[in-house]
N, C-alpha and C positions, 0 to 999 in steps of 0.2 A: 560651753567651750568655744573660745574665739575661733573664728574662721582663719584658715591659713592665708598669709599675705602672698599674693602672686607677684613674683619678680619677673621682669621682662627677660625673655630668653634671647641671648646674643645670636643674631642671625649670621650664618656663615657668609663671608665675603665672596664676591664673584669668583676670585681666583681659587679659593678653597673648594667651592662647588665644582669648578672645572677640573681641578686636580683629583678630586674624589671620584669623578666619573672616569677619568683617564687611567688612573693607576692606584685605585683604592687598595688592591691587594699588596702593593709594594710599599705603601706609606705607613709611617708610625703616626697614628691618628692623634695621639696626645701631643707629640712633638709638632705636628702640623698645626693643631689648634693653638698651641702656645706661640708658634711662629707668626700665625695670622694675627693673634692678639698684640704681639710686639709691633708688627707692621701697622696695625691700627693706631697704636700709641704714637708712632712716628708721624703718621698721616694726620693726626690731630694738630700738628704744628705746621701743616701745609699753608702756603701763601693763599691758596684758594682750593676749594674742593668742588668740582663740577657736580651738578645734580645727576648727570648721567656719566657713567664711565666710558670714555672713548676707547677705541681699540688699542691705540698706542699706550694709553695709561694702563689698561688691563695687561698688556704684554709686559710693560715695565714692572707692574706689581707682581706678576708671576715670577719674573726674574729676581726681584728683591725677596719675595717669599721663599724661593728656592735657596737663596743665599742665607737667609736667616734660619731656615729649616735645618740646613747642614750644621750651623752653629749650635742650634738647640739640641739636635741629636747627639752632638759631641759634648754637650754641657759646657760649651765654650762661651767666653764673653762676647757680646755683640759689639763690634767695632764699627764706628761711623767716622766719616771725614767730611769737613765743610771748608772749602776755600772761601775765606772771608776775612773781615777785620784788617783791611789794608792800611788805611790812614784816614784821618779826618778830612772831610771836604775842604778844599782851599777857600771856600766861601764862608768865612767866619762872620761876615756882615749880615747875611740873610738866613743861612741854613743852620750852622752849628755854633756852639758857644766858644770853642777854642780849638787848638790843634791837638789836645790830649784827651784821653778817655774821660768820660764824666758819668753821671747817673744813668744815662742811656746805655752805655756799654755795660755798666754794672748789672742793670736789669736784664740786658740781653744775655750776658754770660750766665746769670742765675736761671734764666728761662731755659737755656740749653742744658745747663746742669740738671735742671728739673726733668727734662726729657729723659735723661739717663736714669735719674732716680725713679721715675715712673716705670721704666723697664725693669729696674731692680726690684720694685715692689711685686712685680708679676713673675720675674724670672731670676732666681737667686744669683747666678753668675754675673748678672748686671750688664752694664754697657759703659763704654768710653767713647767720647767724641774728641777727635783731633781737629783743631782749628788750624788750617794751613794758610798763613798770611800770604796774600798775593800782592802785597804792597810794592815790592821791588819790580814786579812784572809791569806795572803801569805808571808808577809815580812820575817818572821823567816826562811822560806824555802830558801830564797835567801840571807840570812845573812844581811839583812837590819835592823838596830836597830829600836826599837819602837819609840825612840826619833826622828828619822828622819822622820818617818811617820807623827808624830804630827806636826813637823816643816813644812813639805810640805803642809799638809792640812790647817794649819793656814795661811800660806803665800798665798795660793790659795784663801781663803776666803777674805783676805785683798785686794787682787788684784781685785776680783769681785766687792767689795765695792768701791774701788778707781775708777774703770772704770764705775761705775753705771750700772752694768749688772743686772738689777732688775728682769729679768725673770728667773734667776738661783737661786736655793736653794741647800743647802748641807745637807747631812746626813752621819752619821758614823755607824760603827758596833754596837756601844753602843745603838743606837736607835732601833736595830732589836732584841736584846736579853734583858732579864731581869736579872739584878744583884742587890741583896738587899743592902741597906745601901750605895748607891753611892751618892756623893755630887750632888746637883741640877745642878751645872755647873762644868764640869771637866776642870782643868788646866793641864799644861804639866806633873807635877809630878803625879797627881792622874790618868791621862790617861795612862802614862807609867806603873805605878804600877798595873793597872788593865788590861793591854793588854793581858796577858796570860789568865786571867779570861774570857775576852770577847771571845777569840778563843775557850776556853773550853766550854763556854755556847753555842756558835754557834753549835759546833759539837754534844754536848749532846742533844740539843733541836731539831735541824734540820738535823743532820747527819743520814745516813742509814747504819746500821751494815752490810747489805747484798750488799752494793754498790761494784761492781767489775769494776774498771776502764778499764781493758783489754776487758771485755765483752761489756761495753758501747761503747768503741772505734770501735769495730767490728760491732755493731748493730745500732748505732745512728749516723747519718751523722753529726749533729750539734756537737756532742761530738768529733767526728773524726776531724772535721775542727778546733775546739778549741785546741785539742791536737797537731795537726800539727803546729798551731800558737805558742803554748807554746814551743815546741821543737825549733822552729826557733829563737825566741827571747832569750831563755835561753842560747843557744849556744854562743851568743854575750854578754848577760848580765853577765854571769859567767866565761867568758874567762879568766879574770885576778883574779877572786876570787879563782878558782880552775884551775890554769894553767897546761897545758899538759907539761910534762917533764920526767925526769928520774923516778920520783916517781908516775907518773900518765900517763898512755898511752891514746891515743885517744879513744880506745875502752872503757876503764874505764870511761873516761869523758863522752862519749856518753851514757853509761849505767846509770851513775849518773844523767844525764840530763833527761833521760826517766823516772827514778824513781821519781824525783822531779815533773815532769810534771803530772804523775799519781796521786801524792799526791795533786797537785793543782786541778786536776779534782775532786777528792773526796771532798775537801774542797769547791770547786766551786759549786758542787751539793748542799751542805748544804746551802751555801750562796744564791744560786738561790731560794731555797725553802723558805728561810727567807725573801727574797725580795718579792716573790709572796704573802707571808702571810701578809706582812706589807704594800704593795703597790698594793692592789687588783684592785683599780680603775684606775691605771696608764697604759699608753701605754708603753710596755717594749721595750726599746732600748738596743742595745749591740754594743760593739766595735769589736766583733769577727765576721768573716764571718760566715754566716749560711744560711740555706734554706729559712729563712723568715717565717717559719711556726708558731713559738712561740715568736719570737722577731724580731725587725727590725734592721739589721746591718747598722750602720752609721759610717761616718768618722768625728771624732771631729775636725780635722784640715781641712781647705779649701785647699786641695792639690790634685794634680793628681797622685802623687807618691803613692807607697804602704806603705810609712811610715805615718800612719794616726793618731798615738797617740803621744802627745807631751812628754810623759815621756819616750819614747823609741828613740827619735831622736832630732835633732836640726833643726832650721828653718832658711831659707835664703831668701833674697829679691833682686830681680834684679832691675836695675835702673828703668825699666818700671812698677814696682810694682808687677810683677809676683812673686808668692810665690812658693818656692820649699822646700821640707823637705828631710832629710837623715841623715846618721851618721855624727857625728862631724868630724871624720877623713877625710871624703870625701871633706868637705868644706875647711878644713885646708890645704889639699893637692892641692886644686884648686886655682891657682893664681888669678882667677877672683874675689874671695871673700876676704873680710877682716872681722875680728871679732870686734863686737861692745859691749862695756860694758855699763851697766846701774846700777846706785846705787852701783857702785864698784864691780859688778859681771858680768861675761860674760853673754850676753843675746841672741844675734843672729848674723848672718852673713849678709853682704850686698855686693852688687857688688861695687867694687872699681871704683871711678870716680873722675875726677877733679871737676865736678859739686858739689861734696860734700866736697870740700876743700876750705874753705873761709879764708880770711885774719884774720877775727875775729873768736873767739871760739864760735861756735853754735852747736846745736844738731839737727839731722835729725831723726825724729821718724816715722816709718811706721804707717799709720792709717788703721784701719779696716773699710770697706772692700777695700779701695783704698786711695791713696794720701799720702802726707807727711806733717808732722807738724815740722816747723822750729822755734827754740827758742834759746835765749841766754843761753849758757852753764852755766854761772855764776848765772843765775836767772833773774826774771822779771826786766825790766827797766835797766839792766846792759849794754845794747847796745841800740842805737837809730836806726831809719830807715835809717840814713846815712850809717850804717854798712851793710845794706841789699845789696847783690850783685845781682842787678836786672837782668842782662843778664843770670846769672846762674839759678835764680828762673824761668825766662821765659823758658829757655831750659828744666828745670825739668818739668814744667807744660805741656810742649808739649808732654811728654812721660808718665807722671804719675800725673794725676789731681785728686782732687784739691791739690794745695800747700797752706798751711795755715801758715801765719806768726803771731806768738803770742809772746807777752812779750817785744816788742820793744818800746822804748820811742819816744817822739817827734811826735807822730802821729797827734797831734792837731795843729802842726805848719803848717799853710796853705801853705805858700810859699815852705817850705821844702817838704811837701806832694806832691805838684804839680811837683816840681823838680824831686822827686823820681819817680813819675808816668811817666814822660817823659823818664826816663832811661829804663823803661820797653818797651816803644814803643810810637807811636803817640796816645795820649789820644783821645777818642771819646767824644766830648762835648755834654752836654744836650742843649736843645733849649735856656735855660736861662743862660747858662754858663758852665764852666768846672767842678765846684765843687758843689755838693749838700750837704749842711750842715743839718744834721738830728736833729730834735728836736720834742719831743713828742707833738702832737697837739690834742690828744684825739679824741672826737667825731666830732670835726670840720674839720677833714681831708677827709670827704666824702669817707670813706672806704680805704684810702691810708696810714693809720698810720703805717702799717708795712713797707712801703717804706720811709716814712718821719721821722721815729723814729729809735731807735737802737734795735727794736724788732728783734727776730730771724725770718729769712725767708729762703725759699729754695734757693739753687744755681739756677741761671737762666741766661738767655742770654739777656742783655739789647740791644744788637745790632739789635734785632728784630724791634726796632722802628726807626732805621736809615736805610732808604731804598733808592733804585734807580731803574729806569726802565731798564730792560735788554732785548735786542732784542732776539726774539725766531726764530728758523729755518723757521717757517711758515710766518714770516714777522710781527707778532704781538709783543707787548712788555708785559713783565711780571714784576710786582713789587716784588722785592726780597730784603732781608736784605743786608746791605752794611757795614760789619764790617771793622775795620781798618786793 
């Protein structure tokens, strides 16, 4: 009899252990365990996770755990909010590809949508994430027109709808402040016409006259971390807006950047107060590094680099599917990568390879979280499976799976289908033959209708049913899969 496989036991997190000691008789253990697991999922998306939990972070985690625990006990949906996605950096020469969302935003939204899906896998009521655009809070300080903020936000919403990212919702500054006589639905013209009014209403309602940025930087660690982040990205964002030269020294440029950063802190304080007022029952996420006491700092992009926000960088894909992010100029100066356009606009960089160069015109689209989607560039059915270069597809699949072929015609031509399969390698036949022709058989399929019909089913390994006996070192034989 085979020995039991030992699975690692999930160790209670520090805050769970503390709560268990303090009020074990008052807590619902199952709800507490679920809440802790949900918090662990959120924290997997953190910008950084220290090896040791500092007191401020532990205190913050206790607060977030309590917040999630109340939702779990009530079987309510977990609600999160993230102030983010303002507008593209004005530096389209060195940092970003254009003024509109591209593949970096697409993968970022998919990553955040996946955060909610991961919670749904664990907790049936699931989760929703509201992205609160802070574009109008800061854009005038960086010289970005209100019209560009609108275009960025609208394209972002269209992208989320197109990709069916149903766990993501959007909110704008107009939802946080009250302006009388606004149209029920803003269009571009009414949005731009009221942009200054929105900013004024934010500062009048939530601003603090006694707010001193310099004092906050010196006394508040979170504010100091945010300020340093502002300084860092403004130096590159505004490099070509306010170029250093005869009329502007490096010292004057640095002084100007520091002034803008402090103005952003003051507005950011008002915006944060507006978010707290309007999203009281939401888990507060942040794109900025922080102690974790009042908000959880997360990375919108699935990347190991420190370029974690898609509006400040470009995205690149290695042939094996690895994602990397960085300034546009870095990828343009690296011969390893080539620029890819989508819908007539630059979208992302990819590793150059002969495997991505076919005789016929096809597109190779990176899929989240992994794999490639290959389609005829001219549209569905413009190429047939005859045009599929099987050797290259197989080579791609060996380093980056799955590879999905979509939009090719002649897939119902049985002889052509078999011939193309043989180009990929030696087909593994079923017991009844080489080809299984699927047809919906309803209740008569004895539970196999997802196999016998065209219903969706998970990726799986059919080679499990093709077996052979393999001699073992001790002289016995073991039945193992025998893939081609």
